[in-house]
A tleap script that builds the chain and sets N, CA, C and O, in Angstrom:
source leaprc.protein.ff14SB
mol = sequence {
  NMET SER LYS LEU THR THR THR ALA ILE ALA
  SER GLU THR GLY GLY LEU PRO PHE ALA VAL
  ARG ILE SER VAL GLU GLY HIE ILE PHE ALA
  GLY ASP GLU PRO ILE GLU ALA GLY GLY THR
  GLY LEU GLY PRO SER PRO TYR GLN LEU LEU
  THR SER ALA LEU ALA GLU CYS THR ALA MET
  THR VAL ARG TRP PHE ALA ARG GLN HIE ASP
  VAL PRO LEU ASP HIE VAL SER VAL GLU VAL
  VAL HIE SER ARG GLU GLN VAL GLU GLY ARG
  ALA GLY LEU VAL ASP THR PHE ASN LYS THR
  ILE LYS ILE LYS GLY ASP ALA LEU THR GLU
  ASP GLN LEU GLN ARG LEU HIE ASP VAL ALA
  SER LYS CYS PRO VAL GLN ARG THR LEU GLU
  ALA GLY SER ILE ILE VAL THR ARG PRO CGLY
}
set mol.1.N position { 0.852 -1.174 0.000 }
set mol.1.CA position { 0.000 0.000 0.000 }
set mol.1.C position { 0.897 1.236 0.000 }
set mol.1.O position { 1.824 1.337 0.803 }
set mol.2.N position { 0.621 2.159 -0.889 }
set mol.2.CA position { 1.424 3.380 -0.954 }
set mol.2.C position { 0.940 4.387 0.078 }
set mol.2.O position { -0.205 4.347 0.528 }
set mol.3.N position { 1.827 5.273 0.433 }
set mol.3.CA position { 1.505 6.284 1.435 }
set mol.3.C position { 2.005 7.630 0.936 }
set mol.3.O position { 3.191 7.790 0.646 }
set mol.4.N position { 1.118 8.579 0.836 }
set mol.4.CA position { 1.479 9.945 0.491 }
set mol.4.C position { 1.396 10.773 1.758 }
set mol.4.O position { 0.412 10.688 2.493 }
set mol.5.N position { 2.407 11.565 2.018 }
set mol.5.CA position { 2.446 12.357 3.243 }
set mol.5.C position { 2.667 13.820 2.905 }
set mol.5.O position { 3.554 14.162 2.124 }
set mol.6.N position { 1.864 14.668 3.492 }
set mol.6.CA position { 2.038 16.118 3.407 }
set mol.6.C position { 2.048 16.650 4.825 }
set mol.6.O position { 1.231 16.237 5.648 }
set mol.7.N position { 2.960 17.557 5.120 }
set mol.7.CA position { 3.034 18.151 6.447 }
set mol.7.C position { 2.741 19.636 6.350 }
set mol.7.O position { 3.326 20.347 5.533 }
set mol.8.N position { 1.832 20.093 7.188 }
set mol.8.CA position { 1.510 21.520 7.287 }
set mol.8.C position { 1.691 21.940 8.733 }
set mol.8.O position { 1.347 21.195 9.651 }
set mol.9.N position { 2.228 23.130 8.936 }
set mol.9.CA position { 2.415 23.670 10.283 }
set mol.9.C position { 1.747 25.033 10.333 }
set mol.9.O position { 1.994 25.886 9.481 }
set mol.10.N position { 0.899 25.235 11.334 }
set mol.10.CA position { 0.269 26.536 11.567 }
set mol.10.C position { 0.706 27.015 12.946 }
set mol.10.O position { 0.477 26.338 13.948 }
set mol.11.N position { 1.333 28.181 12.991 }
set mol.11.CA position { 1.830 28.756 14.245 }
set mol.11.C position { 1.249 30.143 14.420 }
set mol.11.O position { 1.182 30.927 13.473 }
set mol.12.N position { 0.825 30.442 15.652 }
set mol.12.CA position { 0.308 31.784 15.923 }
set mol.12.C position { 1.361 32.832 15.583 }
set mol.12.O position { 2.559 32.622 15.772 }
set mol.13.N position { 0.884 33.960 15.079 }
set mol.13.CA position { 1.807 35.043 14.740 }
set mol.13.C position { 2.091 35.922 15.945 }
set mol.13.O position { 3.114 36.606 15.985 }
set mol.14.N position { 1.199 35.911 16.925 }
set mol.14.CA position { 1.342 36.749 18.118 }
set mol.14.C position { 0.772 38.132 17.881 }
set mol.14.O position { 1.018 38.752 16.847 }
set mol.15.N position { 0.018 38.602 18.838 }
set mol.15.CA position { -0.527 39.942 18.757 }
set mol.15.C position { -1.861 40.049 18.046 }
set mol.15.O position { -2.560 41.047 18.222 }
set mol.16.N position { -2.239 39.069 17.258 }
set mol.16.CA position { -3.525 39.079 16.566 }
set mol.16.C position { -4.347 37.900 17.069 }
set mol.16.O position { -3.792 36.838 17.353 }
set mol.17.N position { -5.666 38.074 17.185 }
set mol.17.CA position { -6.486 37.043 17.832 }
set mol.17.C position { -6.377 35.635 17.237 }
set mol.17.O position { -6.235 34.667 17.983 }
set mol.18.N position { -6.442 35.504 15.916 }
set mol.18.CA position { -6.464 34.176 15.297 }
set mol.18.C position { -5.440 33.991 14.186 }
set mol.18.O position { -5.349 32.899 13.625 }
set mol.19.N position { -4.680 35.002 13.855 }
set mol.19.CA position { -3.759 34.929 12.715 }
set mol.19.C position { -2.684 33.872 12.940 }
set mol.19.O position { -2.112 33.755 14.024 }
set mol.20.N position { -2.427 33.105 11.877 }
set mol.20.CA position { -1.391 32.076 11.927 }
set mol.20.C position { -0.505 32.173 10.690 }
set mol.20.O position { -0.911 32.671 9.640 }
set mol.21.N position { 0.709 31.682 10.852 }
set mol.21.CA position { 1.647 31.532 9.736 }
set mol.21.C position { 1.580 30.062 9.356 }
set mol.21.O position { 1.828 29.185 10.183 }
set mol.22.N position { 1.246 29.801 8.112 }
set mol.22.CA position { 1.098 28.432 7.639 }
set mol.22.C position { 2.278 28.095 6.737 }
set mol.22.O position { 2.623 28.849 5.827 }
set mol.23.N position { 2.883 26.956 7.010 }
set mol.23.CA position { 3.990 26.470 6.190 }
set mol.23.C position { 3.625 25.076 5.690 }
set mol.23.O position { 3.343 24.175 6.479 }
set mol.24.N position { 3.635 24.914 4.368 }
set mol.24.CA position { 3.305 23.630 3.751 }
set mol.24.C position { 4.315 23.342 2.649 }
set mol.24.O position { 4.321 24.007 1.613 }
set mol.25.N position { 5.165 22.355 2.877 }
set mol.25.CA position { 6.085 21.894 1.841 }
set mol.25.C position { 6.813 23.055 1.149 }
set mol.25.O position { 6.921 23.074 -0.077 }
set mol.26.N position { 7.305 24.009 1.921 }
set mol.26.CA position { 8.071 25.122 1.372 }
set mol.26.C position { 7.264 26.355 1.011 }
set mol.26.O position { 7.839 27.392 0.680 }
set mol.27.N position { 5.949 26.265 1.069 }
set mol.27.CA position { 5.087 27.420 0.798 }
set mol.27.C position { 4.679 28.032 2.128 }
set mol.27.O position { 4.296 27.319 3.055 }
set mol.28.N position { 4.763 29.351 2.219 }
set mol.28.CA position { 4.425 30.043 3.463 }
set mol.28.C position { 3.379 31.104 3.162 }
set mol.28.O position { 3.534 31.896 2.232 }
set mol.29.N position { 2.313 31.115 3.955 }
set mol.29.CA position { 1.275 32.125 3.794 }
set mol.29.C position { 0.537 32.306 5.111 }
set mol.29.O position { 0.759 31.565 6.069 }
set mol.30.N position { -0.337 33.294 5.148 }
set mol.30.CA position { -1.073 33.618 6.372 }
set mol.30.C position { -2.458 32.997 6.340 }
set mol.30.O position { -3.062 32.830 5.281 }
set mol.31.N position { -2.944 32.660 7.517 }
set mol.31.CA position { -4.319 32.221 7.697 }
set mol.31.C position { -4.929 33.033 8.821 }
set mol.31.O position { -4.216 33.474 9.722 }
set mol.32.N position { -6.227 33.235 8.784 }
set mol.32.CA position { -6.894 34.047 9.803 }
set mol.32.C position { -8.393 33.798 9.711 }
set mol.32.O position { -8.879 33.158 8.778 }
set mol.33.N position { -9.093 34.303 10.670 }
set mol.33.CA position { -10.547 34.318 10.619 }
set mol.33.C position { -10.984 35.663 10.053 }
set mol.33.O position { -10.258 36.650 10.171 }
set mol.34.N position { -12.166 35.712 9.439 }
set mol.34.CA position { -12.657 37.002 8.949 }
set mol.34.C position { -12.975 37.947 10.103 }
set mol.34.O position { -13.142 37.518 11.245 }
set mol.35.N position { -13.055 39.217 9.794 }
set mol.35.CA position { -13.325 40.239 10.809 }
set mol.35.C position { -14.608 39.933 11.565 }
set mol.35.O position { -14.658 40.077 12.786 }
set mol.36.N position { -15.656 39.507 10.843 }
set mol.36.CA position { -16.945 39.232 11.498 }
set mol.36.C position { -16.884 38.048 12.457 }
set mol.36.O position { -17.796 37.864 13.263 }
set mol.37.N position { -15.826 37.242 12.384 }
set mol.37.CA position { -15.647 36.113 13.301 }
set mol.37.C position { -14.606 36.414 14.371 }
set mol.37.O position { -14.197 35.519 15.110 }
set mol.38.N position { -14.175 37.675 14.457 }
set mol.38.CA position { -13.226 38.068 15.491 }
set mol.38.C position { -11.780 38.099 15.045 }
set mol.38.O position { -10.897 38.417 15.842 }
set mol.39.N position { -11.521 37.777 13.793 }
set mol.39.CA position { -10.161 37.828 13.268 }
set mol.39.C position { -9.874 39.173 12.623 }
set mol.39.O position { -10.615 40.139 12.800 }
set mol.40.N position { -8.795 39.211 11.882 }
set mol.40.CA position { -8.420 40.448 11.187 }
set mol.40.C position { -8.498 40.300 9.669 }
set mol.40.O position { -8.249 41.264 8.945 }
set mol.41.N position { -8.839 39.113 9.180 }
set mol.41.CA position { -8.930 38.899 7.744 }
set mol.41.C position { -7.582 38.913 7.047 }
set mol.41.O position { -7.508 39.164 5.844 }
set mol.42.N position { -6.515 38.647 7.789 }
set mol.42.CA position { -5.159 38.686 7.246 }
set mol.42.C position { -4.933 37.639 6.148 }
set mol.42.O position { -4.120 37.838 5.245 }
set mol.43.N position { -5.655 36.540 6.237 }
set mol.43.CA position { -5.522 35.463 5.258 }
set mol.43.C position { -6.798 34.659 5.228 }
set mol.43.O position { -7.746 34.978 5.945 }
set mol.44.N position { -6.842 33.621 4.415 }
set mol.44.CA position { -8.047 32.807 4.337 }
set mol.44.C position { -8.302 32.049 5.637 }
set mol.44.O position { -7.373 31.693 6.362 }
set mol.45.N position { -9.584 31.811 5.913 }
set mol.45.CA position { -9.980 31.030 7.083 }
set mol.45.C position { -9.813 29.542 6.762 }
set mol.45.O position { -9.630 29.181 5.600 }
set mol.46.N position { -9.873 28.680 7.774 }
set mol.46.CA position { -9.762 27.245 7.503 }
set mol.46.C position { -10.799 26.735 6.497 }
set mol.46.O position { -10.461 25.949 5.611 }
set mol.47.N position { -12.050 27.171 6.624 }
set mol.47.CA position { -13.063 26.722 5.663 }
set mol.47.C position { -12.816 27.311 4.281 }
set mol.47.O position { -13.120 26.667 3.277 }
set mol.48.N position { -12.273 28.515 4.210 }
set mol.48.CA position { -11.928 29.087 2.908 }
set mol.48.C position { -10.802 28.286 2.256 }
set mol.48.O position { -10.817 28.065 1.045 }
set mol.49.N position { -9.829 27.852 3.054 }
set mol.49.CA position { -8.749 27.021 2.513 }
set mol.49.C position { -9.276 25.665 2.041 }
set mol.49.O position { -8.875 25.173 0.987 }
set mol.50.N position { -10.166 25.070 2.817 }
set mol.50.CA position { -10.747 23.785 2.436 }
set mol.50.C position { -11.534 23.914 1.136 }
set mol.50.O position { -11.418 23.076 0.241 }
set mol.51.N position { -12.329 24.965 1.043 }
set mol.51.CA position { -13.129 25.201 -0.156 }
set mol.51.C position { -12.236 25.452 -1.365 }
set mol.51.O position { -12.487 24.930 -2.451 }
set mol.52.N position { -11.195 26.252 -1.170 }
set mol.52.CA position { -10.287 26.530 -2.290 }
set mol.52.C position { -9.486 25.290 -2.672 }
set mol.52.O position { -9.142 25.124 -3.842 }
set mol.53.N position { -9.182 24.418 -1.715 }
set mol.53.CA position { -8.477 23.169 -2.039 }
set mol.53.C position { -9.319 22.302 -2.973 }
set mol.53.O position { -8.789 21.689 -3.899 }
set mol.54.N position { -10.617 22.251 -2.731 }
set mol.54.CA position { -11.503 21.478 -3.604 }
set mol.54.C position { -11.572 22.104 -4.996 }
set mol.54.O position { -11.535 21.392 -5.999 }
set mol.55.N position { -11.671 23.427 -5.060 }
set mol.55.CA position { -11.710 24.106 -6.362 }
set mol.55.C position { -10.402 23.894 -7.123 }
set mol.55.O position { -10.412 23.569 -8.310 }
set mol.56.N position { -9.279 24.081 -6.432 }
set mol.56.CA position { -7.960 23.915 -7.054 }
set mol.56.C position { -7.768 22.496 -7.576 }
set mol.56.O position { -7.348 22.297 -8.716 }
set mol.57.N position { -8.073 21.528 -6.750 }
set mol.57.CA position { -7.884 20.130 -7.122 }
set mol.57.C position { -8.759 19.761 -8.317 }
set mol.57.O position { -8.321 19.039 -9.213 }
set mol.58.N position { -9.984 20.251 -8.327 }
set mol.58.CA position { -10.889 19.951 -9.434 }
set mol.58.C position { -10.348 20.509 -10.743 }
set mol.58.O position { -10.314 19.806 -11.753 }
set mol.59.N position { -9.922 21.773 -10.728 }
set mol.59.CA position { -9.377 22.388 -11.945 }
set mol.59.C position { -8.133 21.642 -12.419 }
set mol.59.O position { -7.974 21.392 -13.614 }
set mol.60.N position { -7.258 21.287 -11.488 }
set mol.60.CA position { -6.030 20.576 -11.850 }
set mol.60.C position { -6.324 19.185 -12.398 }
set mol.60.O position { -5.646 18.725 -13.317 }
set mol.61.N position { -7.323 18.516 -11.844 }
set mol.61.CA position { -7.687 17.180 -12.304 }
set mol.61.C position { -8.237 17.230 -13.724 }
set mol.61.O position { -7.901 16.384 -14.552 }
set mol.62.N position { -9.077 18.214 -14.005 }
set mol.62.CA position { -9.613 18.377 -15.360 }
set mol.62.C position { -8.472 18.653 -16.337 }
set mol.62.O position { -8.413 18.048 -17.407 }
set mol.63.N position { -7.567 19.561 -15.978 }
set mol.63.CA position { -6.429 19.881 -16.848 }
set mol.63.C position { -5.540 18.654 -17.048 }
set mol.63.O position { -5.109 18.376 -18.167 }
set mol.64.N position { -5.265 17.922 -15.971 }
set mol.64.CA position { -4.436 16.717 -16.067 }
set mol.64.C position { -5.057 15.719 -17.045 }
set mol.64.O position { -4.369 15.186 -17.915 }
set mol.65.N position { -6.359 15.471 -16.898 }
set mol.65.CA position { -7.051 14.522 -17.775 }
set mol.65.C position { -6.960 14.976 -19.231 }
set mol.65.O position { -6.695 14.170 -20.123 }
set mol.66.N position { -7.181 16.264 -19.464 }
set mol.66.CA position { -7.122 16.790 -20.832 }
set mol.66.C position { -5.735 16.567 -21.439 }
set mol.66.O position { -5.619 16.183 -22.603 }
set mol.67.N position { -4.699 16.806 -20.662 }
set mol.67.CA position { -3.331 16.608 -21.171 }
set mol.67.C position { -3.041 15.131 -21.434 }
set mol.67.O position { -2.442 14.783 -22.451 }
set mol.68.N position { -3.464 14.271 -20.518 }
set mol.68.CA position { -3.205 12.835 -20.654 }
set mol.68.C position { -3.895 12.243 -21.877 }
set mol.68.O position { -3.393 11.294 -22.479 }
set mol.69.N position { -5.047 12.804 -22.244 }
set mol.69.CA position { -5.861 12.222 -23.314 }
set mol.69.C position { -5.938 13.115 -24.555 }
set mol.69.O position { -6.806 12.929 -25.407 }
set mol.70.N position { -5.026 14.081 -24.649 }
set mol.70.CA position { -4.975 14.987 -25.805 }
set mol.70.C position { -6.327 15.628 -26.107 }
set mol.70.O position { -6.738 15.714 -27.264 }
set mol.71.N position { -7.007 16.070 -25.069 }
set mol.71.CA position { -8.291 16.761 -25.218 }
set mol.71.C position { -7.994 18.255 -25.370 }
set mol.71.O position { -7.269 18.817 -24.550 }
set mol.72.N position { -8.533 18.904 -26.395 }
set mol.72.CA position { -8.206 20.310 -26.669 }
set mol.72.C position { -8.906 21.296 -25.724 }
set mol.72.O position { -9.758 22.078 -26.145 }
set mol.73.N position { -8.537 21.244 -24.471 }
set mol.73.CA position { -9.101 22.133 -23.453 }
set mol.73.C position { -8.359 23.461 -23.487 }
set mol.73.O position { -7.134 23.493 -23.377 }
set mol.74.N position { -9.094 24.553 -23.639 }
set mol.74.CA position { -8.479 25.883 -23.631 }
set mol.74.C position { -8.392 26.458 -22.222 }
set mol.74.O position { -7.391 27.076 -21.859 }
set mol.75.N position { -9.445 26.254 -21.429 }
set mol.75.CA position { -9.478 26.868 -20.095 }
set mol.75.C position { -10.499 26.148 -19.222 }
set mol.75.O position { -11.566 25.749 -19.690 }
set mol.76.N position { -10.158 25.990 -17.960 }
set mol.76.CA position { -11.108 25.457 -16.984 }
set mol.76.C position { -11.138 26.389 -15.786 }
set mol.76.O position { -10.106 26.893 -15.345 }
set mol.77.N position { -12.329 26.608 -15.272 }
set mol.77.CA position { -12.532 27.430 -14.080 }
set mol.77.C position { -13.518 26.699 -13.179 }
set mol.77.O position { -14.523 26.164 -13.648 }
set mol.78.N position { -13.228 26.681 -11.897 }
set mol.78.CA position { -14.078 25.966 -10.946 }
set mol.78.C position { -14.467 26.905 -9.820 }
set mol.78.O position { -13.610 27.509 -9.174 }
set mol.79.N position { -15.759 27.021 -9.591 }
set mol.79.CA position { -16.266 27.792 -8.455 }
set mol.79.C position { -16.860 26.802 -7.459 }
set mol.79.O position { -17.675 25.956 -7.828 }
set mol.80.N position { -16.454 26.910 -6.210 }
set mol.80.CA position { -17.005 26.057 -5.156 }
set mol.80.C position { -17.616 26.956 -4.094 }
set mol.80.O position { -16.976 27.887 -3.606 }
set mol.81.N position { -18.855 26.665 -3.747 }
set mol.81.CA position { -19.537 27.377 -2.669 }
set mol.81.C position { -19.761 26.369 -1.546 }
set mol.81.O position { -20.402 25.337 -1.743 }
set mol.82.N position { -19.230 26.676 -0.377 }
set mol.82.CA position { -19.358 25.801 0.793 }
set mol.82.C position { -20.389 26.396 1.735 }
set mol.82.O position { -20.381 27.596 2.010 }
set mol.83.N position { -21.272 25.545 2.224 }
set mol.83.CA position { -22.237 25.988 3.238 }
set mol.83.C position { -22.346 24.921 4.314 }
set mol.83.O position { -22.111 23.737 4.071 }
set mol.84.N position { -22.707 25.367 5.501 }
set mol.84.CA position { -22.960 24.452 6.622 }
set mol.84.C position { -24.363 24.760 7.099 }
set mol.84.O position { -24.652 25.886 7.506 }
set mol.85.N position { -25.231 23.772 7.051 }
set mol.85.CA position { -26.617 24.028 7.417 }
set mol.85.C position { -27.263 22.785 8.010 }
set mol.85.O position { -26.798 21.660 7.830 }
set mol.86.N position { -28.336 23.031 8.711 }
set mol.86.CA position { -29.122 21.952 9.293 }
set mol.86.C position { -29.881 21.250 8.173 }
set mol.86.O position { -30.502 21.898 7.330 }
set mol.87.N position { -29.826 19.930 8.171 }
set mol.87.CA position { -30.533 19.133 7.179 }
set mol.87.C position { -31.456 18.185 7.925 }
set mol.87.O position { -31.043 17.510 8.868 }
set mol.88.N position { -32.701 18.143 7.496 }
set mol.88.CA position { -33.687 17.299 8.162 }
set mol.88.C position { -33.218 15.844 8.183 }
set mol.88.O position { -32.794 15.297 7.165 }
set mol.89.N position { -33.305 15.237 9.358 }
set mol.89.CA position { -32.909 13.852 9.515 }
set mol.89.C position { -31.436 13.644 9.830 }
set mol.89.O position { -30.998 12.507 10.006 }
set mol.90.N position { -30.665 14.724 9.904 }
set mol.90.CA position { -29.238 14.621 10.212 }
set mol.90.C position { -28.937 15.452 11.442 }
set mol.90.O position { -29.458 16.556 11.596 }
set mol.91.N position { -28.100 14.926 12.315 }
set mol.91.CA position { -27.710 15.655 13.523 }
set mol.91.C position { -26.613 16.656 13.191 }
set mol.91.O position { -25.739 16.381 12.369 }
set mol.92.N position { -26.663 17.806 13.829 }
set mol.92.CA position { -25.632 18.822 13.631 }
set mol.92.C position { -25.712 19.471 12.261 }
set mol.92.O position { -26.643 19.239 11.489 }
set mol.93.N position { -24.715 20.284 11.986 }
set mol.93.CA position { -24.651 20.963 10.699 }
set mol.93.C position { -24.026 20.042 9.654 }
set mol.93.O position { -23.103 19.284 9.952 }
set mol.94.N position { -24.529 20.117 8.448 }
set mol.94.CA position { -24.029 19.299 7.350 }
set mol.94.C position { -23.309 20.209 6.361 }
set mol.94.O position { -23.832 21.249 5.962 }
set mol.95.N position { -22.111 19.806 5.974 }
set mol.95.CA position { -21.333 20.568 5.003 }
set mol.95.C position { -21.764 20.198 3.591 }
set mol.95.O position { -21.871 19.021 3.247 }
set mol.96.N position { -22.007 21.216 2.784 }
set mol.96.CA position { -22.350 21.021 1.382 }
set mol.96.C position { -21.393 21.847 0.534 }
set mol.96.O position { -21.174 23.028 0.801 }
set mol.97.N position { -20.829 21.219 -0.486 }
set mol.97.CA position { -19.946 21.897 -1.430 }
set mol.97.C position { -20.618 21.851 -2.796 }
set mol.97.O position { -20.787 20.773 -3.367 }
set mol.98.N position { -20.999 23.000 -3.322 }
set mol.98.CA position { -21.595 23.092 -4.652 }
set mol.98.C position { -20.526 23.561 -5.631 }
set mol.98.O position { -19.970 24.650 -5.491 }
set mol.99.N position { -20.244 22.710 -6.636 }
set mol.99.CA position { -19.197 23.027 -7.611 }
set mol.99.C position { -19.831 23.401 -8.950 }
set mol.99.O position { -20.757 22.741 -9.423 }
set mol.100.N position { -19.314 24.472 -9.548 }
set mol.100.CA position { -19.683 24.858 -10.905 }
set mol.100.C position { -18.413 24.811 -11.747 }
set mol.100.O position { -17.433 25.491 -11.444 }
set mol.101.N position { -18.438 24.007 -12.798 }
set mol.101.CA position { -17.275 23.808 -13.648 }
set mol.101.C position { -17.520 24.526 -14.972 }
set mol.101.O position { -18.500 24.245 -15.662 }
set mol.102.N position { -16.633 25.447 -15.325 }
set mol.102.CA position { -16.716 26.137 -16.616 }
set mol.102.C position { -15.548 25.668 -17.474 }
set mol.102.O position { -14.383 25.855 -17.125 }
set mol.103.N position { -15.883 25.061 -18.590 }
set mol.103.CA position { -14.882 24.498 -19.484 }
set mol.103.C position { -14.980 25.191 -20.834 }
set mol.103.O position { -16.062 25.319 -21.407 }
set mol.104.N position { -13.819 25.640 -21.334 }
set mol.104.CA position { -13.774 26.283 -22.648 }
set mol.104.C position { -12.828 25.511 -23.555 }
set mol.104.O position { -11.739 25.096 -23.159 }
set mol.105.N position { -13.282 25.340 -24.764 }
set mol.105.CA position { -12.462 24.684 -25.779 }
set mol.105.C position { -13.233 24.649 -27.080 }
set mol.105.O position { -14.169 23.864 -27.232 }
set mol.106.N position { -12.851 25.486 -28.010 }
set mol.106.CA position { -13.574 25.581 -29.281 }
set mol.106.C position { -13.571 24.270 -30.056 }
set mol.106.O position { -14.504 23.996 -30.811 }
set mol.107.N position { -12.538 23.462 -29.877 }
set mol.107.CA position { -12.420 22.215 -30.638 }
set mol.107.C position { -12.948 20.999 -29.877 }
set mol.107.O position { -12.819 19.874 -30.359 }
set mol.108.N position { -13.538 21.203 -28.700 }
set mol.108.CA position { -14.048 20.083 -27.902 }
set mol.108.C position { -15.292 19.472 -28.543 }
set mol.108.O position { -16.185 20.186 -28.996 }
set mol.109.N position { -15.335 18.147 -28.573 }
set mol.109.CA position { -16.560 17.465 -28.989 }
set mol.109.C position { -17.483 17.366 -27.774 }
set mol.109.O position { -17.050 17.584 -26.642 }
set mol.110.N position { -18.742 17.041 -28.009 }
set mol.110.CA position { -19.688 16.867 -26.898 }
set mol.110.C position { -19.227 15.746 -25.973 }
set mol.110.O position { -19.360 15.852 -24.753 }
set mol.111.N position { -18.687 14.675 -26.545 }
set mol.111.CA position { -18.196 13.555 -25.745 }
set mol.111.C position { -17.020 13.981 -24.867 }
set mol.111.O position { -16.961 13.624 -23.691 }
set mol.112.N position { -16.090 14.740 -25.434 }
set mol.112.CA position { -14.944 15.219 -24.653 }
set mol.112.C position { -15.398 16.151 -23.538 }
set mol.112.O position { -14.900 16.065 -22.415 }
set mol.113.N position { -16.325 17.027 -23.836 }
set mol.113.CA position { -16.853 17.942 -22.828 }
set mol.113.C position { -17.497 17.163 -21.687 }
set mol.113.O position { -17.286 17.485 -20.518 }
set mol.114.N position { -18.279 16.144 -22.019 }
set mol.114.CA position { -18.921 15.323 -20.993 }
set mol.114.C position { -17.883 14.583 -20.162 }
set mol.114.O position { -18.026 14.487 -18.943 }
set mol.115.N position { -16.849 14.065 -20.793 }
set mol.115.CA position { -15.795 13.354 -20.062 }
set mol.115.C position { -15.074 14.279 -19.093 }
set mol.115.O position { -14.747 13.877 -17.977 }
set mol.116.N position { -14.826 15.516 -19.511 }
set mol.116.CA position { -14.176 16.485 -18.618 }
set mol.116.C position { -15.069 16.807 -17.423 }
set mol.116.O position { -14.585 16.917 -16.296 }
set mol.117.N position { -16.363 16.956 -17.663 }
set mol.117.CA position { -17.278 17.206 -16.545 }
set mol.117.C position { -17.346 15.995 -15.614 }
set mol.117.O position { -17.433 16.153 -14.396 }
set mol.118.N position { -17.305 14.798 -16.177 }
set mol.118.CA position { -17.325 13.586 -15.349 }
set mol.118.C position { -16.077 13.491 -14.477 }
set mol.118.O position { -16.168 13.172 -13.291 }
set mol.119.N position { -14.911 13.768 -15.063 }
set mol.119.CA position { -13.659 13.646 -14.314 }
set mol.119.C position { -13.556 14.718 -13.231 }
set mol.119.O position { -12.794 14.554 -12.278 }
set mol.120.N position { -14.302 15.805 -13.359 }
set mol.120.CA position { -14.272 16.883 -12.361 }
set mol.120.C position { -14.733 16.403 -10.985 }
set mol.120.O position { -14.391 17.013 -9.971 }
set mol.121.N position { -15.498 15.328 -10.941 }
set mol.121.CA position { -15.954 14.808 -9.646 }
set mol.121.C position { -15.027 13.729 -9.096 }
set mol.121.O position { -15.349 13.080 -8.101 }
set mol.122.N position { -13.890 13.538 -9.735 }
set mol.122.CA position { -12.972 12.485 -9.312 }
set mol.122.C position { -11.655 13.018 -8.755 }
set mol.122.O position { -10.691 12.262 -8.637 }
set mol.123.N position { -11.596 14.290 -8.414 }
set mol.123.CA position { -10.335 14.824 -7.893 }
set mol.123.C position { -10.045 14.224 -6.514 }
set mol.123.O position { -10.977 13.912 -5.772 }
set mol.124.N position { -8.773 14.061 -6.163 }
set mol.124.CA position { -8.409 13.442 -4.889 }
set mol.124.C position { -8.981 14.147 -3.656 }
set mol.124.O position { -9.352 13.481 -2.689 }
set mol.125.N position { -9.057 15.462 -3.673 }
set mol.125.CA position { -9.608 16.168 -2.507 }
set mol.125.C position { -11.090 15.842 -2.352 }
set mol.125.O position { -11.559 15.630 -1.233 }
set mol.126.N position { -11.830 15.799 -3.450 }
set mol.126.CA position { -13.247 15.434 -3.364 }
set mol.126.C position { -13.395 14.017 -2.836 }
set mol.126.O position { -14.259 13.752 -2.000 }
set mol.127.N position { -12.569 13.116 -3.312 }
set mol.127.CA position { -12.648 11.730 -2.829 }
set mol.127.C position { -12.343 11.645 -1.333 }
set mol.127.O position { -12.967 10.862 -0.617 }
set mol.128.N position { -11.398 12.439 -0.864 }
set mol.128.CA position { -11.089 12.473 0.568 }
set mol.128.C position { -12.279 12.989 1.362 }
set mol.128.O position { -12.647 12.409 2.384 }
set mol.129.N position { -12.878 14.073 0.897 }
set mol.129.CA position { -14.029 14.642 1.605 }
set mol.129.C position { -15.200 13.664 1.628 }
set mol.129.O position { -15.886 13.537 2.642 }
set mol.130.N position { -15.426 12.982 0.523 }
set mol.130.CA position { -16.538 12.038 0.445 }
set mol.130.C position { -16.296 10.788 1.282 }
set mol.130.O position { -17.236 10.236 1.854 }
set mol.131.N position { -15.048 10.338 1.361 }
set mol.131.CA position { -14.729 9.099 2.076 }
set mol.131.C position { -14.602 9.298 3.580 }
set mol.131.O position { -14.774 8.358 4.355 }
set mol.132.N position { -14.298 10.530 3.986 }
set mol.132.CA position { -14.015 10.763 5.397 }
set mol.132.C position { -12.539 10.508 5.663 }
set mol.132.O position { -11.808 10.051 4.784 }
set mol.133.N position { -12.119 10.800 6.851 }
set mol.133.CA position { -10.706 10.690 7.195 }
set mol.133.C position { -10.544 10.177 8.614 }
set mol.133.O position { -11.494 10.165 9.397 }
set mol.134.N position { -9.349 9.760 8.932 }
set mol.134.CA position { -8.982 9.422 10.305 }
set mol.134.C position { -8.076 10.546 10.783 }
set mol.134.O position { -7.059 10.834 10.151 }
set mol.135.N position { -8.430 11.178 11.882 }
set mol.135.CA position { -7.627 12.266 12.437 }
set mol.135.C position { -7.158 11.849 13.818 }
set mol.135.O position { -7.971 11.558 14.696 }
set mol.136.N position { -5.853 11.820 14.008 }
set mol.136.CA position { -5.247 11.438 15.279 }
set mol.136.C position { -4.628 12.691 15.882 }
set mol.136.O position { -3.796 13.339 15.248 }
set mol.137.N position { -5.027 13.036 17.100 }
set mol.137.CA position { -4.487 14.207 17.790 }
set mol.137.C position { -3.632 13.732 18.952 }
set mol.137.O position { -4.058 12.898 19.751 }
set mol.138.N position { -2.422 14.269 19.039 }
set mol.138.CA position { -1.524 13.857 20.121 }
set mol.138.C position { -0.747 15.067 20.617 }
set mol.138.O position { -0.575 16.036 19.877 }
set mol.139.N position { -0.279 15.023 21.854 }
set mol.139.CA position { 0.539 16.130 22.360 }
set mol.139.C position { 1.897 16.121 21.672 }
set mol.139.O position { 2.383 15.074 21.244 }
set mol.140.N position { 2.501 17.300 21.573 }
set mol.140.CA position { 3.778 17.349 20.886 }
set mol.140.C position { 4.779 18.139 21.625 }
set mol.140.O position { 5.915 18.275 21.172 }
savepdb mol mol.pdb
quit
């Protein structure tokens, strides 16, 4: 069984209520809560990062598929709207991610366009969200 590992570190910046410095595999950026949630809006919130990860992964998966199969894709854009709401018959809030995929390609056939839309639901981040995860918390 193969194992893929990614390490992310979030450390408080100090002086701001929720602002953190995030380091992931050599990339460094800020994270924060929005002003209306008591933060300063210095960077994306955790849910904004999760939502953008799904959008990013979907766009990359569509592009990857197009390259692998010589599909004449000119441009792909993915909009993801995340909401948390009460759903009848379910306890607690339920997360819903609504994805809109915009695909451009003047030379695309209807079959190719359909295949690109189909592959958009197969990105690894979506599969992780749908399958659930095991999260282990330990002191460090």
